[in-house]
C-alpha positions as CSV (number, residue, x, y, z in Angstrom):
1,X,-4.8,16.6,-36.3
2,X,-7.9,14.9,-36.0
3,X,-10.9,15.6,-38.2
4,X,-13.9,17.1,-36.6
5,X,-17.0,15.2,-37.5
6,X,-20.0,17.4,-38.4
7,X,-22.4,15.2,-36.4
8,X,-20.2,15.6,-33.1
9,X,-21.7,18.0,-30.4
10,X,-19.1,20.3,-29.1
11,X,-18.8,20.6,-25.2
12,X,-17.1,23.2,-23.1
13,X,-15.3,22.9,-19.9
14,X,-14.5,25.6,-17.4
15,X,-10.9,26.0,-16.6
16,X,-9.9,26.3,-12.9
17,X,-6.8,28.0,-12.0
18,X,-4.8,26.1,-9.1
19,X,-1.3,25.9,-7.7
20,X,0.5,22.6,-8.1
21,X,4.3,22.2,-6.9
22,X,4.9,25.8,-7.4
23,X,3.3,26.1,-10.7
24,X,-0.1,27.7,-11.7
25,X,-2.1,25.1,-13.7
26,X,-5.4,25.7,-15.5
27,X,-7.2,22.4,-15.2
28,X,-10.5,21.2,-16.6
29,X,-13.6,20.9,-14.6
30,X,-17.1,19.3,-15.4
31,X,-20.7,20.1,-14.5
32,X,-22.2,17.0,-16.1
33,X,-21.8,13.3,-16.2
34,X,-19.9,11.7,-19.2
35,X,-16.5,13.4,-19.9
36,X,-14.7,12.4,-16.7
37,X,-12.2,9.8,-18.4
38,X,-11.3,12.4,-21.0
39,X,-11.0,15.2,-18.5
40,X,-8.9,13.1,-16.1
41,X,-6.3,12.1,-18.7
42,X,-6.1,15.9,-19.8
43,X,-5.7,17.0,-16.2
44,X,-3.1,14.4,-15.4
45,X,-0.9,15.7,-18.4
46,X,-1.5,19.3,-17.5
47,X,-0.4,18.8,-14.0
48,X,2.7,16.8,-15.4
49,X,3.4,19.7,-17.7
50,X,3.3,17.1,-20.6
51,X,0.9,19.1,-22.5
52,X,0.2,22.9,-23.3
53,X,-3.3,24.2,-23.8
54,X,-4.5,27.8,-23.9
55,X,-2.9,29.8,-21.1
56,X,-5.8,31.9,-19.6
57,X,-3.8,34.8,-18.4
58,X,-5.9,37.5,-16.7
59,X,-7.0,40.2,-18.9
60,X,-7.5,43.8,-17.9
61,X,-9.5,46.7,-19.3
62,X,-9.8,50.2,-18.5
63,X,-12.8,51.3,-16.5
64,X,-14.9,54.6,-17.0
65,X,-13.1,55.9,-14.1
66,X,-9.7,55.4,-15.6
67,X,-8.7,52.5,-13.3
68,X,-8.0,48.7,-14.5
69,X,-10.4,45.9,-13.7
70,X,-10.1,42.2,-14.4
71,X,-12.1,40.5,-17.2
72,X,-14.8,38.3,-15.7
73,X,-15.6,36.4,-19.0
74,X,-15.7,32.5,-18.4
75,X,-12.4,30.6,-19.3
76,X,-13.4,27.7,-21.2
77,X,-11.7,24.6,-23.0
78,X,-13.8,23.0,-25.7
79,X,-14.0,19.1,-26.1
80,X,-12.6,19.4,-29.6
81,X,-9.6,21.3,-28.2
82,X,-9.0,18.7,-25.4
83,X,-9.3,15.7,-27.8
84,X,-6.9,17.4,-30.4
85,X,-4.4,18.0,-27.6
86,X,-4.3,14.5,-26.3
87,X,-4.2,13.1,-30.0
88,X,-1.2,15.3,-30.6
89,X,0.4,14.0,-27.4
90,X,-0.1,10.4,-28.4
91,X,1.4,11.1,-31.8
92,X,4.4,12.9,-30.4
93,X,5.0,10.5,-27.6
94,X,5.1,7.5,-29.8
95,X,7.5,9.0,-32.5
96,X,10.4,7.2,-30.9
97,X,9.0,3.9,-31.2
98,X,8.0,4.5,-34.8
99,X,11.6,5.6,-35.6
100,X,13.1,2.7,-33.6
101,X,14.7,5.0,-31.0
102,X,12.7,3.2,-28.2
103,X,14.4,-0.1,-29.1
104,X,18.0,1.0,-29.3
105,X,20.2,-1.2,-27.3
106,X,17.9,-4.3,-27.8
107,X,19.2,-7.1,-29.9
108,X,16.0,-7.4,-32.0
109,X,15.6,-9.2,-35.3
110,X,14.2,-7.6,-38.3
111,X,11.1,-9.6,-38.1
112,X,10.7,-8.9,-34.4
113,X,11.4,-5.2,-35.0
114,X,8.7,-5.1,-37.6
115,X,6.0,-6.7,-35.5
116,X,6.7,-4.2,-32.8
117,X,6.2,-1.4,-35.2
118,X,3.0,-3.0,-36.4
119,X,1.8,-3.4,-33.0
120,X,2.6,0.1,-31.9
121,X,0.8,1.7,-35.0
122,X,-2.1,-0.5,-34.4
123,X,-2.2,0.6,-30.8
124,X,-1.9,4.3,-31.7
125,X,-4.7,4.1,-34.3
126,X,-7.0,2.3,-31.7
127,X,-6.2,5.0,-29.2
128,X,-6.9,7.8,-31.5
129,X,-10.2,6.2,-32.4
130,X,-11.2,5.8,-28.8
131,X,-10.4,9.3,-27.8
132,X,-13.5,11.1,-29.2
133,X,-15.9,8.5,-27.3
134,X,-14.4,9.5,-24.0
135,X,-16.6,12.6,-24.0
136,X,-19.3,10.3,-23.2
137,X,-17.7,8.0,-20.6
138,X,-15.8,4.9,-20.6
139,X,-16.8,1.3,-19.6
140,X,-14.2,-0.7,-17.5
141,X,-14.6,-3.9,-15.8
142,X,-12.4,-4.1,-12.4
143,X,-10.9,-7.3,-11.1
144,X,-10.8,-7.7,-7.3
145,X,-7.3,-9.1,-7.0
146,X,-5.3,-5.9,-7.3
147,X,-5.8,-2.0,-7.8
148,X,-4.5,-2.1,-11.3
149,X,-6.3,-5.2,-12.4
150,X,-8.9,-4.6,-15.1
151,X,-10.2,-6.7,-17.9
152,X,-8.4,-5.6,-21.0
153,X,-10.4,-4.0,-23.7
154,X,-9.3,-2.0,-26.7
155,X,-10.5,1.1,-24.8
156,X,-7.7,0.8,-22.3
157,X,-5.0,1.4,-24.7
158,X,-5.5,5.1,-24.7
159,X,-4.1,5.0,-21.2
160,X,-1.1,3.0,-22.2
161,X,-0.5,5.3,-25.3
162,X,-0.6,8.4,-23.0
163,X,1.4,6.7,-20.4
164,X,-1.0,7.1,-17.6
165,X,-1.9,4.4,-15.1
166,X,-5.3,3.6,-14.2
167,X,-6.3,2.4,-10.8
168,X,-9.3,1.5,-8.6
169,X,-9.8,0.7,-5.1
170,X,-12.3,-2.2,-5.1
171,X,-10.0,-4.8,-3.9
172,X,-10.9,-7.9,-1.6
173,X,-8.9,-8.7,1.3
174,X,-8.3,-12.4,0.6
175,X,-6.0,-12.7,3.7
176,X,-8.6,-11.4,6.2
177,X,-11.7,-13.2,4.7
178,X,-10.3,-16.3,3.1
179,X,-13.6,-17.6,2.2
180,X,-14.8,-14.4,0.4
181,X,-11.5,-14.0,-1.2
182,X,-11.4,-17.3,-2.7
183,X,-14.8,-16.7,-4.3
184,X,-14.4,-13.0,-5.3
185,X,-10.7,-12.5,-6.1
186,X,-10.5,-14.7,-9.1
187,X,-13.3,-12.8,-11.0
188,X,-13.9,-9.5,-12.5
189,X,-17.2,-7.4,-11.7
190,X,-19.2,-8.6,-14.7
191,X,-18.3,-12.2,-14.0
192,X,-19.3,-11.8,-10.3
193,X,-22.6,-10.3,-11.2
194,X,-23.1,-13.4,-13.6
195,X,-21.9,-16.0,-11.2
196,X,-24.5,-14.4,-8.6
197,X,-27.4,-14.8,-11.0
198,X,-26.3,-18.2,-11.9
199,X,-26.2,-19.2,-8.2
200,X,-29.5,-17.8,-7.4
201,X,-31.0,-19.8,-10.2
202,X,-29.3,-23.0,-9.0
203,X,-30.5,-22.4,-5.5
204,X,-34.0,-22.2,-6.9
205,X,-33.5,-25.2,-8.9
206,X,-32.1,-27.1,-5.8
207,X,-35.2,-26.0,-3.7
208,X,-37.4,-27.5,-6.3
209,X,-35.4,-30.7,-6.3
210,X,-35.7,-30.8,-2.6
211,X,-39.2,-30.6,-2.6
212,X,-39.5,-33.1,-5.2
213,X,-37.3,-35.5,-3.2
214,X,-39.6,-35.1,-0.1
215,X,-42.6,-36.3,-2.5
216,X,-40.6,-39.3,-3.6
217,X,-39.5,-40.1,-0.2
218,X,-43.2,-40.0,1.0
219,X,-44.2,-42.2,-2.0
220,X,-41.3,-44.6,-1.2
221,X,-42.3,-44.8,2.5
222,X,-46.0,-45.6,1.4
223,X,-44.8,-48.3,-1.3
224,X,-42.7,-49.7,1.6
225,X,-45.7,-50.2,3.8
226,X,-47.7,-51.8,0.9
227,X,-44.7,-54.2,0.1
228,X,-44.6,-55.4,3.7
229,X,-48.4,-56.2,3.4
230,X,-47.9,-57.9,0.0
231,X,-44.9,-59.9,1.2
232,X,-47.2,-61.7,3.9
233,X,-49.3,-63.0,1.1
234,X,-46.6,-63.3,-1.6
235,X,-47.0,-65.6,-4.6
236,X,-44.5,-68.0,-3.2
237,X,-46.3,-68.3,0.3
238,X,-49.6,-68.7,-1.4
239,X,-48.1,-71.7,-3.7
240,X,-47.1,-73.3,-0.6
241,X,-50.3,-73.1,1.1
242,X,-52.1,-74.4,-2.0
243,X,-50.0,-77.5,-1.9
244,X,-50.4,-78.2,1.7
245,X,-54.1,-77.8,1.3
246,X,-54.1,-80.1,-1.6
247,X,-52.0,-82.7,0.4
248,X,-54.6,-82.4,3.3
249,X,-57.5,-83.2,1.0
250,X,-55.7,-86.2,-0.4
251,X,-55.1,-87.5,3.1
252,X,-58.8,-86.8,4.1
253,X,-60.3,-88.6,1.0
254,X,-58.1,-91.7,1.7
255,X,-59.7,-92.3,5.3
256,X,-62.9,-92.4,3.7
257,X,-62.3,-95.5,1.5
258,X,-63.7,-98.8,2.7
259,X,-61.5,-101.0,0.7
260,X,-58.3,-101.7,2.3
261,X,-55.4,-100.2,0.8
262,X,-52.9,-102.2,-1.2
263,X,-49.1,-102.1,-0.5
264,X,-48.7,-100.5,-3.9
265,X,-51.0,-97.8,-3.2
266,X,-49.4,-97.2,0.3
267,X,-46.1,-97.1,-1.4
268,X,-47.3,-94.7,-4.0
269,X,-48.7,-92.4,-1.4
270,X,-45.5,-92.6,0.5
271,X,-43.6,-91.5,-2.6
272,X,-45.9,-88.7,-3.3
273,X,-45.6,-87.7,0.2
274,X,-41.9,-87.6,0.0
275,X,-41.8,-85.7,-3.2
276,X,-44.4,-83.2,-1.8
277,X,-42.1,-82.6,1.2
278,X,-38.9,-82.4,-1.1
279,X,-40.7,-79.8,-3.0
280,X,-41.9,-77.9,0.0
281,X,-38.3,-77.8,1.2
282,X,-37.1,-76.5,-2.1
283,X,-39.9,-74.0,-2.4
284,X,-39.0,-72.9,1.3
285,X,-35.2,-72.6,0.3
286,X,-36.1,-70.5,-2.9
287,X,-38.4,-68.3,-1.0
288,X,-35.7,-67.5,1.6
289,X,-33.2,-66.8,-1.2
290,X,-35.6,-64.4,-3.0
291,X,-36.5,-62.7,0.1
292,X,-32.7,-62.3,1.0
293,X,-31.9,-61.1,-2.6
294,X,-34.9,-58.6,-2.3
295,X,-33.6,-57.4,1.0
296,X,-30.0,-56.8,-0.4
297,X,-31.4,-54.9,-3.2
298,X,-33.4,-52.7,-0.9
299,X,-30.3,-52.1,1.3
300,X,-28.4,-50.9,-1.9
301,X,-31.1,-48.6,-2.9
302,X,-31.3,-47.2,0.6
303,X,-27.3,-46.6,0.4
304,X,-27.6,-45.0,-2.9
305,X,-30.5,-42.8,-1.7
306,X,-28.5,-41.7,1.4
307,X,-25.5,-41.0,-0.8
308,X,-27.3,-38.9,-3.2
309,X,-29.2,-37.1,-0.4
310,X,-25.7,-36.1,1.1
311,X,-24.3,-34.9,-2.1
312,X,-27.4,-32.9,-2.9
313,X,-27.3,-31.3,0.5
314,X,-23.5,-30.5,0.3
315,X,-24.0,-29.2,-3.2
316,X,-26.8,-26.9,-2.0
317,X,-24.9,-25.7,0.9
318,X,-21.9,-24.7,-1.3
319,X,-24.4,-22.9,-3.4
320,X,-25.9,-21.1,-0.5
321,X,-22.4,-20.1,0.9
322,X,-21.0,-18.9,-2.4
323,X,-24.0,-16.8,-3.0
324,X,-24.1,-15.4,0.5
325,X,-20.3,-14.5,0.2
326,X,-20.9,-12.7,-3.0
327,X,-24.0,-10.7,-1.9
328,X,-22.3,-9.6,1.4
329,X,-19.2,-8.5,-0.5
330,X,-21.3,-6.3,-2.8
331,X,-23.2,-4.9,0.1
332,X,-20.3,-4.3,2.2
333,X,-18.3,-2.7,-0.5
334,X,-21.2,-0.6,-2.2
335,X,-19.1,2.5,-2.4
336,X,-16.7,0.4,-4.7
337,X,-13.6,1.1,-2.4
338,X,-12.2,-0.8,0.5
339,X,-9.3,-0.3,3.0
340,X,-7.3,-3.2,1.2
341,X,-8.0,-1.4,-2.1
342,X,-6.5,2.0,-1.0
343,X,-3.6,0.2,0.4
344,X,-3.1,-1.5,-2.8
345,X,-3.2,1.7,-4.6
346,X,-0.8,3.3,-2.2
347,X,1.6,0.4,-2.7
348,X,1.2,0.3,-6.5
349,X,1.9,4.0,-7.3
350,X,5.4,5.5,-7.4
351,X,6.3,8.5,-5.3
352,X,4.9,11.7,-6.4
353,X,3.0,10.1,-9.3
354,X,-0.1,11.4,-11.0
355,X,-2.7,8.7,-12.0
356,X,-6.4,8.3,-12.8
357,X,-8.6,6.6,-10.2
358,X,-11.8,5.0,-11.0
359,X,-14.8,4.7,-8.5
360,X,-18.5,4.6,-8.7
361,X,-18.3,4.9,-12.6
362,X,-16.3,8.3,-12.0
363,X,-12.7,8.9,-13.3
364,X,-10.6,11.4,-11.3
365,X,-6.9,12.5,-10.8
366,X,-5.0,11.0,-7.8
367,X,-1.6,12.0,-6.6
368,X,0.7,10.1,-4.2
369,X,2.5,12.9,-2.2
370,X,5.9,12.3,-0.8
371,X,5.1,8.7,0.2
372,X,2.6,9.9,2.7
373,X,-0.7,10.8,1.2
374,X,-3.2,10.1,-1.5
375,X,-4.7,13.2,-2.8
376,X,-7.6,13.5,-5.2
377,X,-8.3,16.4,-7.6
378,X,-11.8,17.9,-7.4
379,X,-13.1,18.8,-10.7
380,X,-16.9,19.1,-10.1
381,X,-18.0,22.7,-10.7
382,X,-20.4,22.2,-7.8
383,X,-17.6,22.1,-5.3
384,X,-15.2,24.8,-6.6
């Protein structure tokens, strides 16, 4: 038996008398949020006839007129009673594994058998430690790929220890909506919310980058116009104009001299003139090469800008599409249940199986009846 902590507050749950497969069963009901995972587990085992709790037989008393009347006192289960009953069930159902009866017929070595014993004992200890906390609820993280897919945590081992399957109906239809299925099916709920926050932040960053890119493009356009004006009076062109001016001055000065030119002077002038023409030709060639190199560099820069712009645009579109797919899925499935999810639950459950169904942070009992129906056990006192 589990020890009762002096700090634990005891709760009470009204028993409800129902007929189930030809038997009378007293199931636990609730009137407040919190204990639904504990009560769902207890009700599954009560309906299976796997556990026994107090049998609330109708009591009678003699009235003043001599007749008999039924007692109207409330029939309640305490939280400690429910927890103790489930703890006993965990210990009893795992005795065969502790004694080795569960592994008879398997060719297991001594080391493998010991490891299985140790793992089993650890799971039992964890399940027993989790049971009292179920009075306050249970956090689970569904995965959208299948009705039995949950992120594994130590708290879920209590379902394994009691041999009760946990299901959910929040499954994406990856075949019908391929785009949404590709984004959603590989994630759990927590991962999906984290991804949505990340995408929104990235989208804001991309919008800021886009604004900055527009400013840079405007500056580049302005700079290009200035470069065009600057090219018309570039240093190379100015140097050529200066040399031509000097040559014109030399020629103009020679015509004013009264003394006839000697042959030597004429030859010297001819040589200088030839050198000047040669230099001009070289300068023109260098200028053309320089302008061609500048043009090629500007063309490469423009190609790189276009490539980066396309890449940024593609990345931005992918971010928007993924963010939109997640938001639309969460909005369309705000009930945390889909048609595909119910089909998955029906397909995963065995015929006439009792299990626990998680939806909207609530745990309830479900029953697959004769391979035709999925039935849910109503345990809210406000409806019964």
